[in-house]
C-alpha positions in Angstrom: -50.3 -72.2 97.7 -52.2 -70.2 95.2 -54.5 -72.7 94.3 -55.3 -73.7 98.0 -56.3 -70.2 98.7 -58.4 -70.1 95.6 -59.9 -73.1 96.6 -60.8 -71.9 100.2 -61.9 -68.6 99.0 -64.1 -70.3 96.5 -65.4 -72.4 99.1 -66.4 -69.5 101.5 -68.3 -67.3 98.8 -70.1 -70.8 97.9 -70.9 -71.6 101.4 -72.4 -67.7 101.8 -74.1 -67.8 98.2 -75.8 -71.0 99.5 -77.4 -69.5 102.2 -81.0 -68.6 101.9 -81.3 -70.4 98.3 -82.5 -73.9 99.8 -86.3 -74.9 98.6 -87.5 -75.6 102.2 -91.1 -76.7 101.1 -89.3 -79.6 99.6 -89.0 -80.8 103.5 -91.8 -82.0 106.1 -95.1 -80.1 106.2 -95.9 -79.4 110.1 -99.0 -77.5 109.9 -100.6 -74.2 108.8 -102.2 -71.2 110.7 -104.3 -68.7 110.1 -103.0 -65.2 110.6 -105.1 -62.5 109.2 -104.9 -59.0 111.5 -103.9 -60.6 114.7 -101.2 -59.0 116.3 -101.5 -61.6 119.0 -98.8 -64.4 118.7 -100.3 -67.0 116.2 -98.7 -70.1 117.1 -97.1 -72.0 114.0 -96.1 -74.7 116.0 -95.5 -75.6 119.8 -93.1 -78.3 118.9 -91.2 -78.1 115.4 -87.8 -79.8 114.5 -85.7 -78.6 112.1 -86.3 -79.0 108.3 -90.0 -78.7 109.0 -92.0 -75.7 107.5 -95.6 -74.3 107.7 -97.7 -72.6 105.7 -99.5 -68.9 106.8 -102.3 -68.0 105.5 -105.3 -64.7 105.3 -102.2 -62.5 105.5 -102.9 -58.9 104.0 -100.9 -58.1 101.2 -98.4 -55.2 102.0 -98.8 -55.7 105.9 -95.6 -55.9 107.8 -95.6 -59.5 110.1 -93.1 -60.9 112.4 -92.2 -64.5 112.6 -89.6 -65.7 115.2 -88.8 -68.8 117.5 -87.0 -66.6 119.9 -86.7 -68.8 123.5 -85.7 -72.2 121.7 -83.0 -75.0 122.9 -81.1 -74.9 119.5 -79.6 -72.8 116.7 -82.6 -72.1 114.2 -82.5 -70.9 111.1 -86.1 -68.8 109.0 -86.8 -68.2 105.9 -90.2 -67.1 104.6 -90.9 -67.9 101.0 -93.9 -66.7 98.6 -96.4 -69.6 99.2 -97.7 -69.2 95.0 -94.2 -69.0 94.2 -91.5 -70.6 96.5 -88.3 -69.4 94.9 -89.5 -66.0 96.2 -87.3 -65.6 99.1 -89.2 -62.9 100.9 -86.7 -62.6 104.2 -84.4 -64.9 106.2 -82.5 -64.8 109.5 -80.2 -66.4 111.6 -79.5 -65.4 115.4 -82.1 -62.6 115.6 -82.7 -63.4 119.2 -79.7 -65.3 120.8 -79.3 -68.5 118.5 -83.1 -68.1 117.8 -84.4 -66.7 114.8 -86.7 -63.5 114.3 -87.7 -61.9 111.0 -90.2 -59.5 109.7 -91.7 -59.7 106.1 -94.1 -57.5 104.0 -96.8 -60.1 103.4 -97.2 -60.8 99.2 -100.4 -60.3 97.1 -101.0 -64.1 97.5 -101.5 -63.5 100.9 -100.2 -67.0 102.0 -96.3 -67.8 102.6 -94.4 -70.6 103.6 -92.2 -71.0 106.7 -89.3 -72.6 107.2 -87.3 -73.8 110.1 -83.9 -75.1 110.0 -81.1 -75.9 112.4 -77.8 -73.8 111.2 -76.7 -75.0 108.3 -79.7 -75.8 106.8 -80.2 -79.0 109.2 -83.0 -81.6 109.8 -84.3 -84.3 111.7 -83.1 -87.5 110.2 -81.8 -91.2 110.4 -79.9 -91.6 107.0 -77.4 -88.7 107.5 -74.6 -91.7 108.8 -74.7 -93.3 105.9 -74.5 -91.0 103.2 -70.3 -91.4 103.0 -69.9 -87.3 102.5 -66.5 -86.2 103.5 -66.5 -82.4 102.3 -70.1 -81.2 101.5 -72.8 -82.3 103.7 -75.9 -82.7 102.3 -80.0 -81.8 103.4 -83.1 -83.3 102.7 -83.6 -81.1 99.9 -80.7 -82.1 97.9 -79.0 -78.9 98.5 -74.9 -78.9 100.4 -73.6 -76.5 102.4 -69.7 -76.1 103.7 -69.0 -77.4 106.8 -66.2 -76.1 109.3 -63.9 -78.2 111.5 -65.3 -81.4 112.6 -68.5 -80.4 110.3 -66.7 -80.8 106.8 -66.1 -84.8 107.8 -69.6 -85.8 108.6 -73.2 -85.7 107.9 -74.4 -86.8 111.3 -73.7 -82.8 112.1 -77.4 -82.1 110.6 -78.8 -84.5 113.1 -77.9 -83.2 116.0 -79.4 -81.4 118.7 -82.8 -81.8 117.1 -84.4 -85.3 117.7 -84.7 -84.7 121.5 -85.5 -81.2 121.2 -88.3 -78.7 119.7 -89.0 -74.8 119.2 -91.9 -73.2 119.5 -92.7 -70.9 116.3 -94.7 -67.8 116.2 -96.1 -65.0 113.5 -97.9 -61.9 114.1 -99.3 -58.9 112.6 -96.5 -55.8 113.6 -98.8 -52.9 113.9 -102.4 -53.1 114.4 -104.5 -52.5 111.3 -106.4 -49.4 110.7 -109.9 -49.2 109.2 -109.8 -45.9 106.4 -111.9 -43.1 107.9 -115.5 -43.0 106.6 -116.7 -40.3 104.3 -119.9 -38.7 103.7 -120.8 -35.0 101.4 -122.7 -34.0 104.8 -122.4 -34.7 108.5 -125.6 -32.9 108.6 -129.1 -33.6 106.8 -132.6 -32.8 107.5 -133.8 -36.6 106.8 -131.0 -38.8 106.1 -127.1 -38.8 106.2 -125.5 -41.0 103.3 -122.0 -43.0 104.6 -119.3 -44.5 102.2 -116.5 -46.5 102.8 -113.1 -47.2 100.8 -112.6 -51.1 99.6 -111.1 -53.4 101.7 -107.7 -55.2 100.9 -107.6 -58.9 100.5 -108.5 -61.1 102.9 -110.7 -58.3 105.0 -113.9 -57.3 104.7 -115.4 -54.1 105.9 -118.8 -54.1 108.5 -121.0 -51.1 109.3 -121.7 -51.0 113.2 -124.0 -49.0 115.1 -121.8 -49.5 118.4 -118.0 -49.5 118.5 -117.6 -53.0 119.6 -120.3 -54.2 117.6 -119.8 -57.5 115.1 -122.9 -57.9 112.9 -122.0 -58.7 109.3 -125.2 -57.7 107.8 -124.4 -54.7 106.1 -120.8 -54.4 104.3 -122.4 -52.2 101.5 -120.2 -49.7 100.1 -122.8 -47.0 101.1 -125.0 -46.7 104.4 -128.1 -44.2 104.5 -128.7 -43.5 108.3 -132.0 -42.0 109.6 -130.9 -41.1 112.8 -128.6 -39.0 114.7 -125.5 -40.8 116.3 -122.2 -42.3 116.1 -121.5 -45.2 113.6 -118.7 -47.0 113.1 -116.9 -49.5 110.7 -114.8 -52.5 111.3 -112.9 -55.2 109.4 -113.0 -58.8 109.7 -110.6 -60.8 108.6 -110.9 -64.4 107.0 -109.8 -66.0 110.5 -112.5 -63.8 112.3 -110.4 -61.4 113.9 -112.0 -58.1 114.1 -110.3 -54.8 114.3 -110.7 -51.8 116.2 -113.5 -49.2 114.5 -113.4 -46.1 112.7 -116.4 -43.6 113.3 -118.2 -41.0 112.4 -120.9 -38.3 114.2 -124.0 -37.2 112.4 -127.1 -35.2 112.9 -130.2 -35.6 111.4 -133.0 -32.9 111.5 -130.8 -30.4 113.4 -129.2 -27.3 110.9 -126.0 -26.1 111.8 -125.7 -23.2 114.3 -126.9 -19.6 112.9 -126.9 -16.6 114.5 -130.7 -15.4 115.2 -129.8 -12.0 116.6 -127.5 -9.4 118.1 -128.3 -6.7 120.9 -126.7 -4.4 122.2 -127.3 -2.4 125.7 -126.7 1.6 124.3 -126.4 3.3 121.3 -122.6 3.0 121.2 -122.0 -0.9 121.1 -119.6 -2.4 123.6 -121.3 -5.2 125.2 -123.2 -7.3 122.1 -125.2 -10.3 123.2 -125.3 -13.1 120.1 -128.1 -15.7 120.1 -129.2 -18.5 118.3 -129.1 -22.4 118.7 -127.4 -23.0 122.2 -126.8 -20.3 124.8 -126.5 -16.7 124.5 -122.9 -15.7 124.5 -122.1 -11.8 125.0 -119.5 -10.0 122.9 -116.7 -7.7 124.5 -115.2 -5.8 121.1 -111.9 -3.8 121.8 -111.7 -0.6 121.3 -109.2 1.2 118.6 -107.8 4.7 119.3 -107.7 6.7 116.0 
């Protein structure tokens, strides 16, 4: 009795230990997608089957992305791995949206990830399962094993069910819109010119100076930009996929010194109402009376 109980406990622990440890990239490739800073869904596949994987590229290291199969017809399982080191499991999910999966992950320094889609437990479209002769442990296409429950423990055919005639859509997007760091300048007022400065962009992004909020010029990506006329100047980010960020901006004044008081006058010897004139309209100040 103790021996049987120990065996059951061992198998349960083993089944949890195997979850998320499969080497998914050995399966079938079903495409790749350039994502960058897109907050709109990028379709990795509009019809992928279990056991397939895709590569998402041009991710911005450190930013948080979302990948999901929500709305599909079969029980999916997602793994996200660093494309430069597929043994590095970044995130995984099962049943995050109904029987479908949804997961957030931080983009690695490589800027690319492998996204693996399986049918729970690691199921895959296949034609050879019935001839494998499994009796207790079912084997997936990567050579890994999972522990079946009930009828699943007696056949490998379970890994082939429900996927040959059904497919799901897999999507990925950046969770929060990328914000370009603020433009800096030692002085926003100048007699003849003002020099603007930007920060260095992260990997897979480039910064470009613009003269309008929706500008898409790629002619100036210099670290500094000296301008010679008053106005609003902009900086936008462009990723390697061609997506543009919202701009950050700065206002500068050329040839207009900061306002200075030119004169103060009062209407009598004991000042009550003071008139202050300078650049702009004349202003009247009424001081408070204080009792001694």
